[in-house]
C-alpha positions in Angstrom: 8.0 23.9 11.2 10.9 21.7 11.6 11.0 17.8 12.2 13.8 16.6 14.1 15.7 14.3 11.7 14.0 16.3 8.5 16.4 19.8 8.3 19.2 19.9 6.2 21.8 18.1 8.1 20.4 14.7 6.6 21.7 11.1 7.1 22.9 8.7 4.1 22.0 5.5 3.7 24.0 2.5 2.7 23.3 -0.7 1.1 22.4 -3.0 4.3 20.3 -1.0 5.5 18.7 -0.5 1.6 18.7 -3.8 2.3 16.7 -4.5 5.3 14.5 -1.8 3.9 13.4 -3.3 0.9 13.2 -6.8 2.3 10.7 -5.3 4.9 8.6 -3.8 2.1 8.5 -7.3 0.1 7.5 -8.7 3.2 4.6 -6.5 4.5 3.2 -3.9 1.5 0.5 -7.0 0.3 -0.6 -7.9 4.1 -2.6 -5.7 5.6 0.0 -4.4 8.6 0.9 -1.3 6.6 4.3 -1.5 4.7 4.9 2.3 5.5 4.9 1.9 8.7 6.8 -0.6 8.9 9.6 1.2 7.6 9.1 4.2 9.3 9.7 1.8 12.3 12.5 -0.2 11.0 14.4 3.0 9.9 13.9 4.6 13.7 15.9 1.6 14.8 19.0 2.8 13.1 20.8 4.9 14.9 22.1 5.9 11.5 19.4 6.2 9.9 16.0 7.6 10.8 12.7 7.9 9.5 13.5 6.7 5.5 11.1 9.3 4.2 8.7 9.8 2.0 10.8 9.5 -1.6 12.3 6.4 -0.3 9.3 4.8 0.7 7.4 5.3 -2.3 10.6 4.3 -4.6 11.1 1.1 -3.1 7.1 0.5 -3.4 7.9 0.4 -7.0 9.2 -2.8 -6.6 6.8 -4.6 -5.2 4.2 -3.4 -7.1 6.1 -4.5 -10.7 5.3 -7.7 -9.0 1.7 -7.2 -9.1 1.8 -6.1 -12.3 3.6 -9.4 -13.3 1.7 -11.7 -10.9 -1.2 -10.1 -12.2 -0.2 -9.5 -16.1 -2.6 -11.7 -18.1 -5.9 -10.2 -15.8 -4.3 -6.6 -16.9 -3.7 -7.2 -20.4 -7.3 -8.7 -20.7 -8.6 -5.9 -19.2 -6.6 -3.4 -21.3 -7.6 -4.8 -24.5 -11.2 -4.7 -23.8 -10.6 -1.0 -22.1 -9.8 0.0 -25.6 -12.2 -2.2 -27.4 -14.8 -0.2 -26.3 -13.5 2.9 -28.2 -12.9 1.0 -31.5 -15.2 -1.0 -33.9 -15.8 -3.9 -31.4 -17.3 -1.8 -29.3 -20.9 -3.3 -29.7 -19.9 -6.8 -29.9 -17.8 -7.7 -26.8 -18.4 -10.7 -24.8 -20.2 -10.7 -21.2 -16.5 -11.2 -20.0 -14.8 -8.6 -21.9 -17.8 -6.5 -20.5 -16.2 -7.7 -17.0 -13.0 -6.6 -18.2 -14.0 -3.4 -19.6 -15.8 -2.3 -17.0 -13.1 -3.6 -14.4 -10.7 -1.1 -16.2 -12.7 2.2 -15.6 -13.1 0.9 -11.8 -9.1 1.1 -11.5 -9.5 4.8 -13.2 -12.6 6.1 -11.0 -10.7 4.3 -7.8 -7.2 6.4 -8.3 -8.8 9.6 -9.0 -9.7 9.9 -5.0 -6.2 9.1 -3.9 -4.6 11.0 -6.6 -6.5 14.2 -5.8 -5.8 14.1 -2.0 -2.0 13.2 -2.0 -1.2 16.5 -4.2 -3.8 18.0 -1.8 -2.1 16.3 1.4 1.4 16.3 0.1 2.9 18.4 3.0 1.0 16.7 5.8 2.3 13.9 4.4 5.8 13.9 4.4 5.7 15.5 8.1 2.7 15.5 10.4 1.3 12.0 9.5 4.7 10.6 9.8 4.4 10.7 13.4 4.9 7.0 14.9 2.2 8.2 17.9 -0.2 8.8 15.0 1.1 5.5 13.3 0.6 3.4 16.8 -3.2 4.9 16.4 -3.7 3.9 13.1 -1.9 0.4 13.2 -4.9 0.0 16.8 -7.5 1.4 15.1 -7.6 -0.4 11.4 -6.9 -3.9 13.3 -10.1 -3.5 15.2 -12.0 -2.4 12.1 -10.1 -5.3 10.0 -11.1 -7.4 12.7 -14.8 -6.3 12.4 -15.2 -6.4 9.4 -14.0 -10.0 8.3 -15.9 -11.1 11.6 -19.3 -9.2 10.2 -19.2 -9.0 7.0 -21.3 -10.9 4.8 -18.7 -12.1 2.0 -20.7 -13.2 -0.6 -20.2 -11.1 -3.5 -17.5 -11.9 -5.9 -15.0 -10.0 -8.0 -17.2 -10.1 -11.3 -20.0 -8.5 -9.3 -18.1 -5.4 -8.3 -20.0 -2.1 -9.0 -18.5 1.7 -10.1 -20.2 3.0 -6.9 -18.1 0.2 -4.8 -15.2 0.7 -6.9 -15.2 4.7 -5.8 -15.5 4.0 -2.1 -12.9 1.3 -2.5 -10.8 4.4 -4.3 -11.8 6.2 -1.3 -10.8 3.6 1.1 -7.1 3.4 -0.3 -6.9 7.1 0.7 -6.6 5.9 4.6 -3.3 4.4 3.9 -1.5 8.3 2.6 -0.9 8.1 7.2 1.2 5.1 7.9 -0.3 2.7 9.7 -3.7 2.3 7.9 -2.2 0.1 5.2 -3.2 0.5 1.8 -4.5 -3.5 1.3 -6.0 -2.9 4.7 -8.0 -0.1 4.3 -9.4 -1.2 0.9 -9.9 -4.5 2.3 -11.5 -3.6 5.6 -14.1 -1.4 3.3 -14.3 -4.4 0.7 -15.2 -7.0 3.4 -17.8 -4.2 4.4 -19.5 -4.2 1.8 -20.0 -7.6 1.5 -17.3 -8.5 -1.0 -15.6 -12.3 -0.2 -12.0 -12.2 1.1 -10.0 -12.9 -2.3 -12.8 -10.2 -3.9 -11.7 -7.6 -1.9 -7.9 -8.8 -1.9 -7.5 -8.8 -5.8 -9.5 -5.5 -6.2 -7.1 -4.3 -3.7 -4.5 -5.3 -5.3 -5.1 -3.5 -8.9 -6.7 -0.6 -7.4 -3.1 0.1 -5.7 -1.1 -0.6 -9.6 -1.5 3.1 -10.9 -2.0 4.4 -7.3 1.6 3.0 -6.3 3.4 3.6 -9.0 2.4 7.3 -9.9 3.6 7.9 -6.4 6.8 6.1 -6.7 7.8 7.9 -10.2 6.4 11.5 -8.9 8.6 11.1 -6.0 11.7 9.8 -7.7 11.7 13.2 -10.2 10.4 15.6 -7.6 12.5 14.7 -4.3 12.6 17.7 -2.4 15.7 15.9 -0.4 13.8 15.0 2.7 14.6 12.0 4.5 17.9 10.2 4.2 19.7 10.5 1.2 20.2 6.8 -0.5 22.2 6.8 -3.6 21.3 4.9 -7.3 23.0 1.4 -5.8 21.1 0.8 -2.6 17.8 1.8 -3.5 18.4 0.0 -6.8 18.7 -3.1 -4.8 16.0 -2.2 -2.5 13.9 -2.0 -4.5 15.0 -5.5 -6.5 14.9 -7.1 -3.4 11.0 -5.7 -2.8 10.0 -7.2 -6.2 11.3 -10.6 -5.8 10.1 -11.2 -2.3 7.3 -9.4 -3.0 6.3 -11.6 -5.5 6.5 -14.8 -3.1 4.3 -12.7 -1.0 1.4 -12.3 -3.0 0.9 -15.8 -3.8 1.5 -17.2 -0.4 -1.1 -14.6 0.9 -4.2 -14.9 -1.7 -3.7 -18.6 -1.2 -4.0 -17.9 2.8 -6.9 -15.8 2.5 -9.0 -18.4 0.3 -9.3 -20.5 3.5 -8.3 -18.1 6.4 -9.1 -15.2 8.9 -7.9 -11.7 9.0 -7.4 -12.4 12.4 -3.8 -13.3 12.9 -2.9 -9.7 11.2 -5.3 -8.0 13.6 -3.7 -9.6 16.1 -0.3 -8.6 15.0 -1.5 -5.1 14.6 -2.2 -4.4 17.7 0.7 -6.1 19.3 3.1 -3.9 16.6 0.8 -0.9 18.0 1.5 -1.4 21.9 5.4 -1.7 21.0 5.7 1.1 19.1 4.0 2.9 22.2 6.8 1.6 24.8 9.9 2.2 22.0 8.5 5.5 22.1 8.4 5.7 25.7 11.8 3.7 26.5 13.1 6.7 23.7 14.5 3.7 21.8 12.6 5.3 18.9 11.9 9.0 18.1 8.3 10.5 17.1 9.7 12.5 14.1 
């Protein structure tokens, strides 16, 4: 099946477009509003660009994910040390904190398996059907409602330290919903985390840790297996977008984690609903193309 704008006459991405998309990626990656939806929408508003494509989106997400790695660097090092220690001479003498870090390491591994399997199995649909802007608008609205209900009715009592392997796997499947632009990787996992009873901070932190191998793996996979779909973005525009997404993304992480410690997700729910309505309006006016 041919999808308009994704055939052999691909478009070219300039530095300005890449800078804008890098900024959009950084501002939206960690918020429950779907960065891939924003890249899809903003790219479509550039007459000379159109859909930025899955490859560019995945590669630029490397920048924001490196910001996560830097922000959580001490946690990640602790988790790695504890996880590897279980195979060494210290495996019977791990402290309670180290056992918790070891468990988190296993949760990240187990929680990553679903998105790897489904990401590869659904690769064709991810590149084509899932990028329909009508579907994006539907997901923005639908998961806004789910997030609002979860934030309102979730017990929000369980801390990060109490997460179980079962819940880690459930959150891994929740992360898979982000394969459809409009759901949001953080939004999907945070919503399910709240429904499972975890605090806002715990749901967000686990969401960020789970995303590290998934996003980095997807980015490098796409980088080395680009099939030429989407606009052609040279090394310089892609690098600029990735650097911007790292620098601004780090600031967004700091702000977001402070925000949710005292505030609800209601502003994001309202924003998602408004954006969904705007996308439908722009599609109806012919200012955006579904594909």
